[in-house]
C-alpha positions in Angstrom: -41.6 -8.7 -19.3 -39.8 -5.9 -17.4 -36.4 -6.9 -16.1 -35.5 -5.6 -12.6 -32.2 -4.9 -10.9 -32.3 -8.4 -9.4 -31.3 -9.9 -12.8 -28.5 -7.4 -13.2 -27.0 -8.0 -9.7 -27.2 -11.8 -10.1 -25.3 -11.6 -13.4 -22.6 -9.3 -11.9 -22.1 -11.4 -8.7 -21.7 -14.7 -10.5 -22.6 -16.9 -7.6 -24.9 -19.9 -7.7 -27.6 -17.9 -5.8 -27.9 -14.3 -4.5 -29.8 -13.8 -1.3 -30.8 -10.2 -0.3 -32.6 -9.4 3.0 -31.5 -5.8 3.8 -34.5 -3.4 3.3 -32.6 -0.9 1.2 -31.0 -3.4 -1.1 -34.3 -5.3 -1.3 -36.0 -2.2 -2.4 -33.3 -1.5 -5.0 -33.9 -4.9 -6.5 -37.7 -4.9 -6.5 -38.7 -1.2 -6.4 -41.0 -2.3 -3.5 -40.7 -1.0 0.0 -41.2 -3.5 2.9 -40.0 -4.3 6.3 -39.6 -8.0 5.8 -38.6 -10.3 2.9 -35.9 -12.0 0.9 -35.0 -11.7 -2.7 -33.5 -14.9 -4.0 -32.0 -15.0 -7.5 -30.5 -18.0 -9.4 -30.1 -19.1 -13.0 -33.8 -19.7 -13.3 -34.8 -16.2 -12.2 -35.7 -14.3 -9.1 -38.4 -14.4 -6.4 -39.4 -12.1 -3.6 -40.4 -14.1 -0.5 -42.4 -12.2 2.1 -45.2 -12.6 4.6 -49.0 -12.1 4.1 -48.8 -8.4 5.0 -47.1 -7.6 1.7 -48.3 -10.2 -0.7 -51.1 -8.1 -2.2 -49.0 -5.0 -2.5 -45.9 -6.8 -3.8 -47.9 -8.8 -6.4 -49.4 -5.6 -7.8 -46.1 -3.8 -7.8 -44.1 -6.6 -9.4 -46.8 -7.7 -12.0 -45.2 -8.0 -15.4 -41.6 -8.1 -14.1 -39.1 -10.9 -13.8 -39.6 -11.3 -10.1 -42.2 -13.8 -8.8 -43.9 -13.1 -5.4 -44.2 -15.9 -2.9 -45.1 -16.4 0.7 -42.1 -17.2 2.9 -42.8 -20.4 4.7 -40.6 -22.7 6.7 -37.0 -21.6 7.3 -34.2 -19.9 5.5 -32.3 -23.2 5.6 -35.1 -24.9 3.8 -35.3 -22.1 1.2 -31.5 -22.4 0.5 -31.3 -26.2 0.6 -31.0 -26.6 -3.2 -27.8 -24.6 -3.2 -24.1 -25.1 -2.3 -23.1 -21.5 -2.7 -24.9 -18.2 -1.8 -23.9 -14.6 -2.1 -24.9 -12.0 0.6 -23.7 -8.4 1.3 -21.2 -9.2 4.1 -20.7 -5.8 5.7 -24.4 -5.4 6.0 -25.0 -8.9 7.5 -25.0 -9.6 11.2 -22.6 -12.3 12.4 -25.5 -14.5 13.6 -27.1 -14.4 10.2 -23.8 -15.2 8.5 -23.1 -18.1 10.9 -26.6 -19.5 10.3 -25.8 -19.8 6.6 -22.3 -21.1 7.3 -23.6 -23.7 9.7 -26.0 -24.9 6.9 -22.9 -25.8 4.9 -23.2 -23.1 2.4 -20.2 -21.5 0.7 -20.6 -17.7 1.3 -19.7 -15.1 -1.4 -19.8 -11.3 -0.9 -22.4 -9.5 -3.1 -21.8 -6.1 -1.7 -19.4 -4.7 -4.3 -21.8 -5.5 -7.1 -24.5 -3.5 -5.2 -22.2 -0.6 -4.6 -21.1 -0.3 -8.2 -24.5 -0.9 -9.8 -26.4 1.4 -7.4 -23.9 4.3 -7.9 -24.8 4.8 -11.6 -28.4 5.6 -11.9 -30.8 4.2 -14.5 -33.3 6.7 -16.2 -36.2 5.7 -13.9 -34.0 6.3 -10.9 -32.9 9.7 -12.1 -36.6 10.6 -12.7 -37.5 9.7 -9.1 -34.6 11.7 -7.7 -35.4 14.7 -9.9 -39.0 14.6 -8.6 -37.8 14.4 -5.0 -35.6 17.4 -5.7 -38.4 19.3 -7.3 -40.6 18.7 -4.2 -37.7 19.8 -2.0 -37.3 23.1 -3.8 -41.1 23.7 -3.8 -41.4 23.1 -0.1 -38.5 25.3 0.8 -39.8 28.2 -1.3 -43.2 27.8 0.3 -41.7 27.6 3.8 -40.0 31.1 3.7 -43.3 33.0 4.1 -44.2 30.8 7.1 -41.2 31.6 9.2 -42.1 33.7 12.2 -40.2 35.0 15.2 -40.8 32.9 18.3 -41.2 29.6 16.5 -38.9 26.8 17.6 -36.4 24.7 15.5 -38.9 21.8 15.9 -41.7 24.0 14.6 -39.8 25.0 11.5 -38.7 21.4 10.8 -42.3 20.1 11.2 -43.6 22.8 8.8 -41.0 21.9 6.2 -41.7 18.2 6.5 -45.4 18.8 6.2 -44.9 20.9 3.0 -42.7 18.1 1.5 -45.5 15.6 2.2 -48.1 18.0 0.9 -46.3 18.3 -2.4 -46.0 14.6 -2.9 -43.1 13.1 -0.9 -43.5 9.7 0.7 -41.4 10.8 3.7 -38.1 12.5 4.6 -34.7 11.3 3.4 -33.3 11.7 7.0 -34.2 13.6 10.2 -34.5 17.3 9.2 -31.8 19.6 10.7 -33.1 22.9 11.8 -30.6 25.1 13.5 -30.9 28.7 14.7 -28.2 31.2 15.6 -25.2 29.6 17.4 -26.6 26.1 16.8 -25.7 26.4 13.2 -22.1 25.9 14.1 -22.8 22.2 14.8 -22.8 20.4 11.4 -25.2 17.8 12.5 -27.2 19.7 15.1 -30.0 17.9 16.8 -33.1 20.0 16.1 -34.6 21.2 19.4 -36.6 23.9 21.1 -34.4 27.0 20.5 -36.7 29.8 19.5 -36.1 32.1 16.6 -35.1 35.7 17.2 -34.7 38.7 14.9 -31.2 38.6 13.4 -30.7 34.8 13.8 -29.0 32.7 11.2 -31.1 29.7 10.1 -29.5 26.6 8.7 -31.8 23.9 7.3 -30.6 20.5 6.0 -33.5 18.6 4.6 -34.6 16.2 1.9 -37.5 13.9 0.9 -38.2 10.6 -0.8 -40.2 10.0 -3.9 -40.5 6.6 -5.5 -38.1 5.2 -3.0 -35.3 7.7 -3.9 -33.8 10.6 -1.9 -33.0 14.3 -2.3 -30.6 16.3 -0.1 -30.4 20.1 0.2 -29.0 22.6 2.7 -29.8 26.4 2.8 -28.4 28.9 5.3 -30.0 32.4 5.5 -30.8 35.3 7.9 -34.0 36.0 9.7 -33.8 39.8 9.4 -30.6 41.8 9.3 -29.5 43.3 12.6 -26.3 44.6 10.9 -24.1 42.4 13.1 -23.3 39.7 10.6 -20.5 41.1 8.4 -18.2 38.1 9.2 -21.1 35.7 8.4 -21.8 37.5 5.1 -18.2 37.4 4.0 -17.9 33.7 4.8 -21.2 33.0 3.1 -19.9 34.4 -0.2 -16.8 32.3 0.1 -18.8 29.1 0.7 -21.1 29.9 -2.2 -18.2 30.5 -4.5 -16.6 27.1 -3.4 -20.0 25.4 -4.0 -20.3 26.9 -7.5 -16.7 26.2 -8.4 -17.4 22.5 -7.8 -20.3 22.6 -10.3 -18.2 24.4 -12.8 -15.0 22.3 -12.6 -16.2 18.8 -11.8 -16.0 16.2 -14.6 -16.6 12.5 -15.1 -13.4 10.5 -14.6 -12.4 12.7 -11.7 -11.8 11.1 -8.3 -13.7 12.0 -5.2 -10.6 13.5 -3.6 -10.0 15.7 -6.7 -13.6 17.0 -6.5 -13.2 17.7 -2.7 -10.0 19.6 -3.5 -11.9 22.1 -5.7 -13.9 23.4 -2.8 -11.2 22.9 -0.1 -8.5 24.6 -2.1 -10.6 27.7 -2.7 -11.5 27.9 1.0 -7.8 27.5 1.9 -6.9 30.5 -0.3 -9.3 32.5 1.9 -8.2 31.1 5.2 -11.3 29.0 5.8 -10.2 25.4 5.1 -9.6 24.7 8.8 -13.3 25.4 9.4 -14.4 23.0 6.7 -14.8 20.0 8.9 -16.5 17.4 6.7 -16.2 16.0 3.2 -17.6 17.7 0.1 -20.2 15.2 -0.6 -21.7 11.7 -0.8 -23.7 9.6 -3.3 -27.5 9.8 -3.1 -30.0 7.2 -4.2 -32.3 4.7 -2.3 -30.1 5.7 0.7 -29.1 9.2 1.6 -25.4 8.1 1.8 -24.2 5.9 -1.0 -21.2 5.5 -3.3 -19.3 7.6 -4.5 -17.6 9.5 -1.6 -16.3 13.0 -2.3 -13.7 13.4 0.4 -10.0 14.1 0.9 -9.0 10.5 0.6 -11.5 9.1 -1.8 -10.3 7.3 -4.9 -13.9 6.7 -6.1 -14.2 7.6 -9.8 -17.0 9.9 -10.7 -19.1 8.7 -13.7 -22.0 10.0 -15.8 -25.4 9.4 -14.2 -24.0 9.3 -10.7 -25.9 11.4 -8.2 -24.2 13.1 -5.2 -24.2 16.1 -3.0 -22.1 19.3 -3.3 -22.0 20.7 0.2 -19.1 22.8 1.3 -19.4 24.4 4.7 -17.6 26.3 7.4 -18.3 26.2 11.2 -17.2 28.6 13.9 -17.8 26.9 17.3 -20.3 28.7 19.4 -20.9 31.4 16.8 -22.3 30.3 13.5 -22.1 27.8 10.6 -22.8 27.9 6.9 -23.5 25.0 4.6 -24.8 25.3 1.0 -25.8 22.0 -0.5 -27.4 20.8 -3.7 -28.1 17.3 -5.1 -26.3 17.1 -8.4 -25.8 14.6 -11.2 -23.1 14.2 -13.9 -24.6 14.4 -17.4 -22.4 14.4 -20.5 -19.4 14.8 -18.2 -20.6 17.9 -16.5 -22.5 18.7 -13.2 -26.2 19.4 -13.4 -27.9 20.6 -10.3 -31.2 18.9 -9.4 -32.1 21.1 -6.4 -32.4 24.7 -7.6 -33.8 27.0 -4.9 -32.0 30.3 -4.5 -28.5 30.1 -3.1 -27.8 33.8 -2.9 -28.0 34.9 0.7 -31.7 35.3 1.6 -32.5 37.9 4.3 -36.2 37.5 5.4 
């Protein structure tokens, strides 16, 4: 029998029963994606309760594992009647759902910290899925470059990139693709729109895909032709790239998120650019695109081997241009290993 993450989480929480409804956590426990269901774990094992839409798929996906698949019938109160205590992830639970359990007389325990800590350190199968997502991400970006044409819109470019990721095996995107041309690149989370591409434009693409339920994350900034008007951009680009590479060179297991952030921020400060670095260095990546650990100025999260996170320093000059260079990386044997590997040297199409 193959043991799933449900057994591991139950053991770590230590409550009489662990109930998980949230789609991302449910997928982490089962490896099966669905829009409805409950995973219930107790001393006798785990079961995935869902409706008839998912019974066939879930039964096939969980065959040979320690999770039974059952049709959810009746009510949640009926399902939980045998228990006096149940653990749920409190910050991910709506008040009405919490009150429903409290009104049923259940003692409520928080399971969230167990999820945060267990999900942050990836198992071999999780790393394999993320590596495959990153491989698809690289392949799609490299194929995209020859498809970029003057006059296409930000939406056009995002759609082409998303198509290529699907074509190469992705199940979908990790998040809404950011495609920003020219001055729009100065907005870190620009909303992709109808701005058309012109010769000499900066292009910033922030994108990622999912494979096997796990995410990749990558950002590349480059030029669509060189109109010889981008010396400030080119100088800043080299500084951001250096900051990015220094993180990979110096980061180690046991370091805090704030210490990692300081590697990039300190270098940019030496070159007068730290005030234009308006976000954190990175974030954990897994089933969700934003997970533990946090790599930011105030983060005390401890970096450990087999964690996966982003390395994404950037600088943004309002109304002019922005630069971000991002890879998905993991810690292996105490050192950073990049999982996205498309060219980071300044590309000029």
